[in-house]
C-alpha positions as CSV (number, residue, x, y, z in Angstrom):
1,M,-71.4,-34.0,2.0
2,L,-68.1,-34.6,3.5
3,W,-67.6,-34.1,7.3
4,T,-65.0,-31.2,6.6
5,E,-67.7,-29.2,5.0
6,E,-70.0,-29.5,8.1
7,L,-67.1,-28.9,10.5
8,F,-65.4,-25.9,8.8
9,G,-68.4,-24.6,7.0
10,V,-66.5,-24.5,3.5
11,K,-65.5,-26.9,0.8
12,K,-61.8,-27.6,0.5
13,P,-60.7,-26.3,3.8
14,I,-57.2,-25.1,4.7
15,L,-55.8,-26.3,8.1
16,A,-52.9,-24.4,9.2
17,M,-50.1,-25.9,11.5
18,L,-49.3,-23.9,14.7
19,H,-45.9,-24.9,15.5
20,L,-45.1,-24.5,19.3
21,D,-41.6,-23.6,20.3
22,A,-39.4,-26.2,22.1
23,L,-41.0,-27.5,25.2
24,P,-39.8,-28.5,28.7
25,G,-37.8,-31.6,28.2
26,D,-36.8,-31.1,24.5
27,P,-33.4,-30.9,23.6
28,R,-33.9,-27.4,22.0
29,F,-35.6,-25.9,25.0
30,R,-33.6,-23.1,26.5
31,R,-33.1,-23.5,30.0
32,G,-35.1,-21.0,32.0
33,T,-37.5,-20.0,29.4
34,P,-40.9,-19.5,31.2
35,L,-44.0,-21.2,29.5
36,G,-45.6,-17.9,29.4
37,E,-43.2,-16.9,26.7
38,I,-44.1,-19.9,24.6
39,V,-47.7,-19.0,25.1
40,E,-47.2,-15.6,23.8
41,H,-45.5,-16.9,20.8
42,A,-48.3,-19.3,20.1
43,R,-50.8,-16.4,20.8
44,A,-49.3,-14.2,18.0
45,D,-49.2,-17.2,15.6
46,L,-52.9,-17.9,16.4
47,H,-54.2,-14.6,15.8
48,A,-52.0,-14.2,12.5
49,L,-53.4,-17.5,11.3
50,Q,-57.1,-16.7,12.2
51,D,-56.9,-13.1,10.9
52,G,-55.5,-14.3,7.8
53,G,-58.3,-16.4,7.1
54,V,-57.5,-20.2,7.5
55,D,-60.3,-22.5,8.2
56,G,-58.7,-24.6,11.1
57,I,-55.7,-25.0,13.3
58,I,-53.5,-27.8,14.3
59,F,-51.3,-27.4,17.3
60,S,-48.2,-29.4,17.1
61,N,-44.9,-30.0,19.1
62,E,-43.2,-29.2,15.9
63,F,-39.8,-28.2,17.7
64,S,-39.5,-31.4,20.1
65,F,-36.8,-32.5,17.8
66,P,-35.9,-35.6,17.8
67,Y,-39.5,-36.8,18.2
68,Q,-40.4,-39.6,20.7
69,R,-42.5,-42.6,19.9
70,K,-43.5,-42.7,23.4
71,M,-43.2,-39.1,24.6
72,D,-42.4,-38.0,28.0
73,M,-45.5,-36.9,30.0
74,V,-44.4,-33.3,30.2
75,T,-44.7,-32.9,26.5
76,P,-48.5,-33.2,26.2
77,A,-49.0,-31.6,29.6
78,A,-47.1,-28.5,28.3
79,M,-49.2,-28.6,25.1
80,A,-52.3,-28.8,26.9
81,Y,-51.3,-25.8,29.2
82,I,-50.5,-23.7,26.2
83,I,-53.8,-24.6,24.4
84,G,-55.9,-23.9,27.7
85,A,-54.3,-20.6,28.1
86,L,-55.3,-19.7,24.4
87,R,-58.7,-21.6,24.5
88,S,-60.9,-18.6,24.6
89,E,-59.2,-16.9,21.7
90,I,-59.6,-19.9,19.4
91,R,-62.4,-18.9,16.8
92,V,-62.1,-21.9,14.4
93,P,-62.1,-25.7,14.8
94,F,-58.8,-26.8,16.1
95,G,-57.0,-30.1,16.4
96,V,-53.7,-31.4,18.0
97,D,-50.7,-33.4,16.6
98,A,-48.6,-34.9,19.2
99,I,-46.0,-35.9,16.8
100,S,-45.1,-39.6,16.6
101,D,-47.1,-40.7,19.4
102,G,-50.6,-41.6,18.6
103,A,-51.5,-42.5,22.2
104,A,-50.4,-39.1,23.4
105,C,-52.3,-37.3,20.7
106,L,-55.4,-39.0,21.7
107,E,-54.9,-38.1,25.4
108,L,-54.2,-34.7,24.6
109,A,-57.4,-34.3,22.4
110,A,-59.6,-35.6,25.1
111,A,-57.9,-33.1,27.7
112,V,-58.4,-29.9,25.5
113,G,-61.7,-30.8,23.5
114,A,-59.9,-30.9,20.1
115,S,-62.1,-31.6,17.1
116,Y,-59.6,-33.7,15.1
117,V,-56.1,-35.2,15.5
118,R,-53.4,-35.6,13.0
119,G,-50.7,-38.3,13.3
120,T,-49.1,-41.8,12.5
121,F,-51.6,-44.1,13.6
122,S,-51.0,-47.1,11.4
123,G,-48.1,-48.8,9.5
124,V,-44.5,-49.8,10.2
125,Y,-41.9,-47.2,9.2
126,V,-38.0,-46.9,9.4
127,G,-36.1,-43.5,9.4
128,D,-33.7,-41.6,11.4
129,G,-35.5,-42.3,14.7
130,G,-35.2,-46.1,13.9
131,L,-38.1,-48.7,13.4
132,Y,-41.3,-47.8,14.7
133,N,-44.5,-50.0,14.7
134,N,-48.1,-48.2,15.3
135,D,-50.7,-50.4,16.9
136,F,-54.1,-49.0,15.7
137,S,-56.0,-51.7,17.4
138,A,-54.9,-50.4,20.8
139,L,-55.3,-46.7,19.8
140,L,-59.0,-47.2,18.6
141,R,-59.8,-49.0,21.7
142,R,-58.5,-46.1,23.9
143,K,-60.4,-43.7,21.6
144,A,-63.5,-45.6,22.4
145,A,-62.7,-45.9,26.1
146,L,-62.0,-42.1,26.8
147,P,-64.6,-41.8,25.0
148,L,-63.7,-39.6,21.9
149,D,-66.9,-40.9,19.6
150,D,-66.8,-37.3,17.6
151,L,-63.2,-36.9,17.2
152,K,-61.9,-37.1,13.7
153,M,-58.7,-38.9,13.0
154,L,-56.3,-37.8,10.1
155,Y,-53.9,-40.5,9.2
156,F,-50.6,-40.2,7.8
157,I,-50.3,-43.1,5.3
158,N,-46.8,-41.9,4.0
159,P,-45.1,-39.8,6.8
160,E,-42.7,-37.1,6.1
161,S,-39.1,-38.3,6.3
162,D,-39.7,-42.0,7.0
163,R,-40.1,-44.9,4.7
164,N,-42.9,-47.4,4.9
165,L,-42.1,-51.0,5.0
166,D,-45.2,-51.8,3.2
167,T,-44.3,-51.9,-0.4
168,R,-47.9,-52.0,-1.7
169,P,-49.1,-48.9,-4.0
170,L,-50.2,-46.0,-1.6
171,A,-53.8,-46.2,-2.7
172,D,-54.0,-49.9,-1.9
173,I,-52.5,-49.2,1.7
174,A,-55.2,-46.4,2.0
175,A,-58.1,-48.7,1.0
176,S,-56.6,-51.5,3.3
177,T,-56.5,-48.9,6.2
178,M,-59.9,-47.7,5.4
179,S,-61.3,-51.3,5.8
180,K,-59.6,-51.9,9.1
181,A,-59.7,-48.6,10.8
182,A,-62.2,-46.4,8.9
183,P,-59.9,-43.2,9.2
184,D,-61.8,-39.9,8.8
185,G,-58.9,-38.4,6.6
186,L,-55.9,-39.7,4.8
187,C,-52.8,-37.3,4.9
188,I,-50.6,-37.4,1.8
189,S,-47.2,-36.3,2.2
190,A,-43.8,-35.7,0.4
191,N,-40.4,-36.7,1.7
192,A,-40.1,-33.7,4.1
193,A,-42.0,-30.7,5.4
194,G,-42.4,-28.0,2.9
195,M,-41.8,-30.4,-0.2
196,D,-44.0,-30.7,-3.0
197,V,-46.7,-33.6,-3.2
198,D,-47.4,-35.2,-6.8
199,E,-51.0,-34.4,-7.5
200,E,-51.4,-37.7,-9.3
201,L,-50.6,-39.3,-6.0
202,I,-53.3,-37.6,-4.2
203,A,-55.7,-38.1,-6.9
204,S,-54.9,-41.9,-7.1
205,V,-55.7,-42.1,-3.3
206,K,-58.8,-40.1,-3.7
207,A,-60.1,-42.3,-6.7
208,A,-59.7,-45.6,-4.7
209,N,-61.3,-44.1,-1.6
210,P,-63.9,-41.6,-2.7
211,E,-65.8,-41.7,0.8
212,V,-62.8,-40.4,2.9
213,V,-61.3,-37.0,3.2
214,V,-57.9,-36.9,1.4
215,L,-55.6,-34.1,2.4
216,C,-52.5,-32.7,0.8
217,N,-50.1,-32.6,3.8
218,T,-46.9,-30.9,2.5
219,G,-45.6,-28.5,-0.1
220,C,-48.8,-26.1,-0.5
221,R,-48.0,-22.7,-1.9
222,P,-50.2,-19.9,-3.8
223,D,-48.9,-21.3,-7.0
224,T,-49.7,-25.0,-6.2
225,I,-52.6,-25.0,-3.9
226,V,-55.2,-24.9,-6.7
227,R,-53.7,-28.1,-8.1
228,K,-53.8,-29.9,-4.8
229,L,-57.4,-28.9,-4.0
230,Q,-58.6,-30.1,-7.4
231,A,-56.9,-33.5,-6.6
232,G,-58.0,-33.7,-3.0
233,D,-60.4,-32.3,-0.4
234,A,-58.2,-30.3,1.8
235,A,-54.8,-29.1,2.7
236,V,-52.4,-28.8,5.6
237,V,-50.2,-25.8,5.3
238,G,-47.2,-25.0,7.8
239,T,-43.9,-23.8,6.5
240,Y,-45.4,-21.4,3.7
241,F,-47.2,-19.4,6.4
242,K,-44.0,-18.5,8.3
243,E,-41.8,-15.6,7.9
244,N,-39.9,-15.9,4.6
245,G,-41.3,-19.5,4.1
246,K,-38.8,-20.8,6.6
247,L,-39.5,-23.3,9.4
248,E,-36.6,-22.2,11.6
249,N,-34.0,-19.6,11.8
250,S,-30.2,-19.7,11.9
251,R,-30.4,-20.7,15.5
252,H,-32.8,-23.5,14.9
253,E,-35.5,-21.6,16.7
254,N,-39.3,-21.6,15.7
255,V,-40.2,-18.8,13.1
256,R,-43.4,-16.8,13.5
257,V,-46.4,-16.7,11.2
258,D,-46.4,-14.0,8.6
259,I,-50.2,-12.7,8.4
260,E,-49.4,-11.3,4.9
261,R,-48.3,-14.7,3.6
262,V,-51.5,-16.2,5.0
263,R,-53.7,-13.8,3.5
264,E,-51.8,-13.9,0.0
265,F,-52.4,-17.7,0.2
266,M,-56.0,-17.7,1.4
267,A,-56.9,-15.1,-1.2
268,V,-56.0,-17.7,-4.0
269,V,-58.1,-20.4,-2.1
270,Y,-61.2,-18.0,-1.9
271,R,-61.0,-17.4,-5.8
272,F,-60.7,-21.2,-6.5
273,R,-63.7,-21.9,-4.1
274,E,-65.8,-19.4,-6.1
275,T,-65.5,-21.8,-9.3
276,L,-66.8,-24.9,-7.3
């Protein structure tokens, strides 16, 4: 049995992204916005996702554009404040993603009691933010020191929007990462949030690493999710669940979750699980 079945109580779980608004210190943060307003937006999204039937939630600082490789302390502090304010209302297993900063991700997980983390913990990549190198030797030592023995780590092995400087086939990179770091999950992405992931790519990584949880990380919709779950073990869904399937509005602000889109999507997943 995969660990996801034990944690979430179902096969082929759906993990929903809960995108936090821009936080203090972020370029998109509106001066004077009280944290309480951000908490209320997150609360509305939390209940829409849970009442819509998702199996797990990942809190992320999605609107901290452009992302920092070593984020200012205010960002994980604000995330911890928001999650703490909502902690009594969280009814499903939850994780965190302090985007692009693996160390901050672990520190945040320890502070809020997250069950899992998602992030770019290994590899060397180049993109709009420049060149960045991820030292998983330091991250795993910090994980042991905190200690976070039960924390599950979901690794990006082809992050959205950035190019891996390792030219090996993705399945080979995954196998190598497995041998060195033993990640709990491998997230397979397209080139950007909301874009479709090739099922053959997901299947190739799973075939080469049958013991690890392989997640489709982008582009999941009601008309594609069955194929993604047939190829892999779980899926992460963010953009589709939001109003009109949009990440942001014309003012570049975070868009709220639409519970009807969540219910529509999960109904497809429930029907598929009946066939397993």
